[in-house]
C-alpha positions as CSV (number, residue, x, y, z in Angstrom):
1,X,65.0,64.0,138.4
2,X,65.8,67.3,136.7
3,X,67.0,68.5,133.4
4,X,70.6,68.2,134.7
5,X,70.2,64.5,135.3
6,X,69.2,63.7,131.7
7,X,69.6,65.3,128.4
8,X,67.0,68.0,127.7
9,X,65.4,67.2,124.3
10,X,62.6,69.7,123.9
11,X,60.2,72.0,125.7
12,X,56.4,72.2,125.3
13,X,53.1,73.5,126.8
14,X,50.1,71.5,127.9
15,X,47.2,72.2,125.6
16,X,44.3,70.0,126.8
17,X,43.3,66.7,128.2
18,X,42.8,64.0,125.6
19,X,39.1,63.7,124.7
20,X,37.0,61.6,122.4
21,X,33.4,60.8,122.0
22,X,31.7,61.1,125.3
23,X,34.9,60.6,127.3
24,X,37.8,62.5,128.7
25,X,41.1,60.7,129.5
26,X,42.3,62.4,132.7
27,X,45.7,60.6,132.6
28,X,46.5,61.6,129.0
29,X,47.2,65.2,127.9
30,X,48.0,66.8,124.6
31,X,51.2,68.8,124.6
32,X,52.3,71.3,122.0
33,X,56.0,70.9,121.4
34,X,58.2,73.8,120.4
35,X,60.3,72.0,117.8
36,X,60.0,71.4,114.1
37,X,57.7,68.9,112.5
38,X,60.7,66.6,111.7
39,X,61.7,66.2,115.4
40,X,58.2,65.4,116.8
41,X,58.5,61.6,116.0
42,X,61.7,61.3,117.9
43,X,60.0,62.2,121.2
44,X,57.9,59.0,121.4
45,X,59.1,57.2,124.5
46,X,60.8,60.3,126.0
47,X,60.2,61.3,129.6
48,X,58.1,64.4,130.4
49,X,58.3,66.5,133.5
50,X,55.8,69.2,134.5
51,X,55.9,71.2,137.7
52,X,53.3,73.5,139.3
53,X,53.7,76.7,141.3
54,X,54.0,74.8,144.6
55,X,56.9,72.7,143.4
56,X,55.0,69.5,142.8
57,X,56.6,67.4,140.0
58,X,54.5,65.3,137.6
59,X,56.3,62.7,135.6
60,X,55.1,61.2,132.4
61,X,56.0,59.5,129.1
62,X,55.2,60.4,125.5
63,X,52.9,57.7,124.1
64,X,52.4,58.8,120.5
65,X,52.4,61.7,118.1
66,X,49.0,63.4,118.1
67,X,49.7,65.7,115.0
68,X,52.8,66.2,113.0
69,X,51.3,69.4,111.4
70,X,50.7,71.1,114.8
71,X,53.7,69.4,116.5
72,X,51.6,67.9,119.3
73,X,52.1,64.7,121.2
74,X,50.1,62.6,123.7
75,X,51.7,62.3,127.1
76,X,50.5,60.0,130.0
77,X,51.2,61.5,133.4
78,X,51.3,59.6,136.7
79,X,49.8,60.8,138.9
80,X,47.2,62.6,136.7
81,X,47.8,66.3,136.4
82,X,45.3,68.8,137.9
83,X,43.4,71.1,135.7
84,X,45.4,74.1,137.0
85,X,48.4,72.8,135.1
86,X,46.7,73.3,131.7
87,X,49.0,75.8,129.9
88,X,52.0,74.9,132.0
89,X,55.4,74.1,130.5
90,X,56.7,70.6,130.0
91,X,60.3,69.5,129.6
92,X,61.1,66.4,127.5
93,X,64.1,64.3,128.5
94,X,65.7,61.5,126.6
């Protein structure tokens, strides 16, 4: 599945794993989306694709908006992304 298969909706960058209290959620990541605040809510339920340098593809889905102010969303990837992918780009498809 590539951007040509579906409609490309937005592009973003992986910021961090989702963390809280004394726990880190390795399957959830926070992604900074490079669109305006108004369009962040429309990404809920969209597919996310991240690729590494070796060509491995990680597929995920947007679960919820993390922050409208900072244009960040929470994405659940399957399989979990490795730590080397922090800072990598993500494509959102609808």
